[in-house]
N, C-alpha and C positions, 0 to 999 in steps of 0.2 A: 297571562306570566306568573309564575309559581309564587305565592305565598311566602311570607319568611318562613310560617311555619313547617312549610310544605319540602321549602330547601334544607330547613335544619333537621326536619326527618330525614331528606335524600342524603345529605348529612352522615349523621346517627348511620345512616347503613352500608354508605359508602365505609366506614371507618371501623366499622364492625367484619367489612367483603376484608377490608384490608388485614384485616388483625387475624381472620379465617388462613387467609394468604400466608401468610407472614411464618405463622406455626407450619403451616401445610413445610411452606418452604426447607424451614428451622428442619421439620423430623427428615427431610431428606436428608441435608445436611450431612443429621449427625447420625444416621444410614450410612452414609456413604465415608464418615471419616474411620467409622467405627468397621466396616468391610476394610479399608484403605489399612488402618491398623492392624487389625488381624491378618491381614495378606504379610505385610512385611515384617509382621513381630515387634513391633512399638508399642512399650507400655506409654501410663500416662506418666510415670515419671522420664521416660524419654523426653519428653514435649516441656516440662519444665526448663528456662534456659538454665547457664551454669554459665562460671565464669571461663572467658577462651583463652587460651595462651596468650602471653604479650597484654593484656588486657590491661591497662595504669591499675597501678595498684594506689592505693591511699598514700595522703603526703606525708601521715606523720608527723608527731607531735611538733610542735614547734621551737627553735632551739634561737634562731633571734629574733629578736623585734627593735624598730626602732622607735624616734619619740612618735611616731606619725600613728600607732598602731599595724605598718606593716610585719608581714612573718612570714616567717620561711625557716622552712622545716632543715634545711642543710642537702637535701636531695634533689638533684634536677638543675636546672642552669640556676647558676644567681639572679633573682632579681635587679629591677632598674636600680630600683632603691639602695642597691648593699654596692653598686658599682666605681670603684674608684677608692671605696676606703676601705677597712681596718675590718674584716667579719667578727672578730676578736671580740669591739669593744661593743656590738648590739648583743654580742651573747646573755643566752637566757640564765 
């Protein structure tokens, strides 16, 4: 049976080997990505996420507020706390 120190040495060696393998695979992945980018004319800017059409816009500044601190910008569906009430009495 191996001693604690021997097992620790084996762990350290395996971690070193794992890190070497990881770096090797990362290098391969980077090369593959660069090759695909070159083949398709993709730039780093093309990879940046952009806002898609139809994406939700920010709600905007609150125009209505109740005594509990609930707010509504006046855009979108009327909130439940405002149903059946005159919205003008809650205008900020």
